[in-house]
C-alpha positions in Angstrom: 7.9 -11.5 -6.6 11.0 -13.0 -8.1 14.1 -12.3 -6.1 15.9 -11.1 -9.2 13.0 -8.6 -9.9 12.3 -10.2 -13.2 9.3 -8.3 -14.8 6.0 -10.2 -14.6 7.4 -13.2 -12.7 5.2 -13.0 -9.7 1.5 -13.6 -8.8 -1.0 -12.8 -6.1 -2.8 -15.8 -4.6 -6.0 -16.1 -2.5 -6.2 -18.5 0.5 -9.8 -19.6 0.9 -11.4 -20.6 4.2 -11.2 -24.2 3.1 -7.5 -24.0 2.5 -7.7 -23.8 -1.3 -5.1 -21.5 -2.9 -6.1 -19.7 -6.1 -4.0 -17.4 -8.3 -5.9 -14.2 -8.7 -3.4 -11.8 -10.4 -0.5 -12.7 -12.6 2.2 -10.7 -14.4 3.4 -9.1 -11.1 6.9 -7.8 -10.6 7.1 -6.3 -7.1 3.8 -6.8 -5.3 3.3 -4.4 -2.4 0.2 -2.7 -1.0 -3.2 -4.4 -0.9 -6.2 -3.2 1.0 -10.0 -2.9 0.7 -12.5 0.0 0.7 -14.5 0.3 3.8 -17.5 -1.4 2.3 -15.4 -4.2 0.9 -16.4 -3.7 -2.8 -13.1 -2.4 -4.0 -9.5 -3.7 -3.6 -6.5 -1.3 -4.0 -3.2 -2.7 -5.0 0.2 -1.6 -6.3 3.0 -3.3 -8.1 5.9 -1.0 -7.4 7.4 -1.3 -10.9 4.2 0.1 -12.5 4.4 3.4 -10.5 0.7 3.3 -10.0 -2.1 2.1 -7.7 -4.7 0.0 -9.3 -8.3 -0.7 -8.1 -10.3 -3.9 -8.7 -14.0 -4.5 -8.1 -14.3 -7.1 -5.4 -17.1 -9.6 -5.6 -17.6 -12.4 -3.0 -18.0 -15.1 -5.6 -15.9 -13.8 -8.5 -13.1 -12.2 -6.5 -11.0 -9.4 -8.0 -12.3 -8.2 -11.4 -12.2 -5.1 -13.6 -8.7 -4.0 -12.8 -8.0 -0.4 -13.7 -5.6 2.5 -12.8 -6.6 4.5 -9.7 -3.6 6.8 -9.2 -0.2 7.3 -10.9 3.1 8.2 -9.2 5.7 10.1 -11.1 9.0 8.1 -10.8 10.8 11.3 -9.5 8.4 11.3 -6.5 9.4 7.8 -5.3 8.3 4.2 -5.7 4.9 3.1 -4.5 5.4 0.6 -1.6 3.0 -0.3 1.1 -0.6 1.1 1.3 -3.6 1.3 3.6 -7.1 2.5 3.2 -8.7 4.7 5.8 -12.3 4.8 7.1 -13.3 7.4 4.5 -12.0 5.3 1.6 -8.8 7.4 1.2 -5.8 5.4 0.0 -2.5 6.1 1.7 0.6 5.1 -0.2 4.2 5.0 1.1 6.7 6.3 -1.4 10.0 4.5 -1.1 12.8 6.8 -2.2 10.3 9.6 -1.9 10.3 10.2 1.9 6.6 10.6 2.0 3.1 9.0 2.3 0.4 10.3 0.0 -3.3 10.1 0.4 -5.5 9.8 -2.6 -9.2 10.6 -2.1 -11.7 7.9 -3.2 -11.9 9.6 -6.6 -8.1 9.1 -7.1 -7.1 12.8 -6.6 -4.1 13.5 -4.3 -5.3 15.4 -1.2 -2.7 14.9 1.6 1.1 14.5 1.7 2.9 13.5 4.9 6.6 13.9 4.7 9.2 12.1 6.8 12.9 13.1 7.2 14.3 9.9 5.4 13.9 8.7 1.8 13.1 5.0 2.5 9.4 5.2 3.3 8.2 1.6 3.1 4.7 1.1 4.6 1.9 2.8 6.6 -0.9 1.7 8.8 -3.3 3.1 11.3 -3.0 2.4 15.0 -3.8 3.7 18.4 -6.9 3.1 20.5 -9.1 5.0 18.1 -7.1 4.1 14.9 -6.4 7.8 14.5 -2.6 7.6 14.3 -0.8 6.9 11.0 2.3 4.9 11.6 5.0 5.0 8.9 7.9 2.5 8.6 11.1 3.3 6.9 14.2 1.4 5.6 17.9 2.0 6.1 18.9 -0.3 3.3 21.6 1.2 1.2 21.8 4.3 3.2 24.8 5.7 5.2 23.8 5.8 8.9 25.9 8.8 9.5 24.1 10.7 6.7 20.6 9.3 7.5 20.6 8.6 11.2 16.7 8.3 11.3 16.5 5.8 8.5 14.9 2.6 9.7 12.8 4.5 12.2 9.1 4.3 12.8 7.2 7.6 12.6 3.7 8.6 13.8 1.5 11.3 12.3 -1.9 12.6 13.4 -3.7 13.0 10.0 -7.2 13.8 11.0 -8.9 10.6 9.9 -9.1 7.0 11.2 -8.1 3.6 9.8 -10.3 0.6 9.4 -10.6 -2.2 11.9 -8.6 -5.4 11.1 -10.6 -7.8 9.0 -10.4 -11.4 10.3 -9.7 -14.3 8.1 -12.8 -16.4 7.5 -11.0 -19.7 7.8 
């Protein structure tokens, strides 16, 4: 991401186990969420400025291929920020300026909305002993603390599904 938010000035790079760095996605403006399906064959990604989540096929040798739209976000609903994928393949997307996290089923259809009492929702991840707690981070940037006293807080929600275990780096 370019600090001036210049459209298309960023890239996504892959760090291989041998230390090689390879550019895998170009024409990025504000790179945010990236996570894989439970079986590792799909990678979900959002570039905030596109207002959508894209999905790639992920192949061990070829890497990320066949990029296509997965889910679109109406700009009035917020800006897609961080994301995580649960153990069922649902994609959870934090909506900055939207005060919510949305879950899209594996077919791309919206099926769950978790609202928080502040607009600056930035990221989400699963935690807890059983990975059954969704943690939601928020920002207070640009907000008046007297008007938004909970901005910048961490929220937790029991959403009825679990996250995936952390994948370790192969290097």
